[in-house]
C-alpha positions in Angstrom: -33.5 66.0 143.9 -36.2 63.6 145.1 -37.0 63.4 148.7 -39.2 60.8 150.2 -42.0 62.1 152.4 -43.8 59.8 154.9 -47.6 59.0 154.9 -48.6 60.3 151.5 -48.4 58.4 148.2 -48.5 61.6 146.2 -45.6 63.1 148.2 -43.6 59.9 148.5 -41.8 59.3 145.2 -40.6 55.8 144.7 -37.2 55.6 143.0 -36.6 52.1 141.7 -33.3 50.8 140.6 -31.7 47.5 139.7 -29.0 46.3 142.1 -25.6 44.8 141.8 -24.0 43.2 144.8 -20.5 42.9 146.1 -19.3 40.4 148.8 -16.2 40.9 150.9 -14.4 39.2 153.8 -12.5 41.8 155.8 -9.5 40.6 157.9 -8.3 40.7 161.5 -6.7 44.0 162.5 -8.4 46.1 159.8 -10.5 49.1 160.7 -14.1 48.4 159.7 -15.1 52.0 158.7 -11.8 52.6 156.8 -12.2 49.4 154.9 -15.8 50.2 153.9 -14.7 53.7 152.8 -11.9 52.2 150.8 -14.4 49.8 149.0 -16.7 52.8 148.3 -13.8 54.7 146.7 -12.3 51.7 144.9 -15.7 50.7 143.3 -16.7 54.4 142.9 -20.0 53.7 144.6 -22.4 56.6 144.1 -25.5 54.9 145.6 -25.2 51.8 147.8 -26.4 50.1 151.0 -25.1 47.6 153.4 -27.2 44.5 152.8 -25.7 42.4 155.6 -22.7 42.3 157.9 -21.6 39.8 160.5 -18.3 39.5 162.3 -16.4 40.4 165.4 -14.5 43.4 166.8 -12.0 44.1 169.6 -12.3 47.8 169.7 -15.6 49.7 169.1 -15.9 53.4 168.6 -19.3 54.9 168.2 -21.1 58.2 168.4 -24.2 57.6 170.4 -27.6 59.3 169.7 -27.6 63.0 170.4 -24.0 63.0 171.6 -21.1 64.9 170.0 -18.1 63.0 171.5 -17.3 59.4 170.6 -17.4 56.5 173.0 -14.8 53.7 173.0 -15.2 50.1 174.2 -12.4 47.5 174.5 -13.0 43.8 174.6 -14.6 41.3 172.3 -17.8 42.1 170.5 -20.1 40.5 167.9 -21.5 42.6 165.2 -25.3 42.1 165.4 -26.2 44.8 162.8 -24.5 47.2 160.4 -26.8 49.3 158.3 -26.5 52.4 156.2 -26.2 54.1 152.9 -23.0 54.4 151.0 -21.7 57.0 148.5 -18.5 58.6 147.5 -20.5 61.8 148.2 -21.0 60.8 151.9 -22.0 57.6 153.7 -24.2 57.2 156.8 -23.6 54.0 158.9 -25.0 52.7 162.2 -23.4 49.7 164.0 -24.8 47.6 166.8 -22.6 45.2 168.8 -23.1 42.8 171.7 -20.6 41.8 174.4 -20.1 38.4 176.0 -23.1 38.9 178.3 -25.4 39.8 175.4 -25.5 43.5 176.3 -26.0 45.4 173.1 -25.2 49.0 172.2 -25.2 50.9 168.9 -24.6 54.2 167.2 -22.9 55.9 164.3 -19.9 53.9 163.1 -16.6 55.8 163.5 -13.0 55.0 162.8 -11.5 52.8 165.5 -13.6 49.6 165.2 -10.9 46.9 164.9 -11.8 43.6 163.3 -11.1 40.6 165.6 -11.6 37.4 163.6 -13.5 38.4 160.4 -16.2 40.6 159.0 -18.4 39.2 156.2 -19.9 42.2 154.3 -22.4 42.3 151.5 -23.0 45.7 149.7 -25.8 46.4 147.2 -25.1 49.1 144.6 -27.8 51.0 142.6 -25.8 52.0 139.5 -28.5 54.3 138.0 -28.8 56.4 141.2 -26.7 59.0 143.0 -26.8 59.6 146.7 -25.7 63.0 147.9 -25.7 64.9 151.2 -27.3 68.4 151.5 -27.8 70.4 154.6 -31.4 70.1 155.8 -32.5 73.4 157.4 -34.7 71.6 160.0 -31.8 70.5 162.2 -28.7 71.6 160.1 -27.5 68.1 159.4 -26.4 66.9 156.0 -29.2 64.5 154.9 -29.6 62.2 152.0 -30.8 63.3 148.6 -31.4 60.9 145.8 -31.4 61.5 142.1 -31.4 59.4 139.0 -28.1 59.3 137.2 -28.0 61.3 134.0 -27.6 59.2 130.9 -24.5 59.9 128.9 
């Protein structure tokens, strides 16, 4: 497995890959995270990333930084950012939303984010890579590992 290490060219392997893109419009009433997970399964994405996402939500459920329990907000919210890595082996997504006053909050995307009017989503897929999650002993979290796909 290749792991990127900061601040050292010799310890920071660059893994290049060509990219294929997928564009989606998600519909009112759908759950944002569940729809993304369904796309990942349907397309059998082993290494992907959210390239861009805009839209609106009525319900927002996030796990905030260094918290174990989710927080839920009700109302109308604009998606100002959705970023993350995607894989059938485990995805990692962060969402930021703003309310009608412009107050913005963000955290780990969880089930329970209901689409209000629309979500426009573009996903990039690196077909010659595989993203996996392995427990990192530093903190005990499952962190990203990257490998080149074996040629058949």
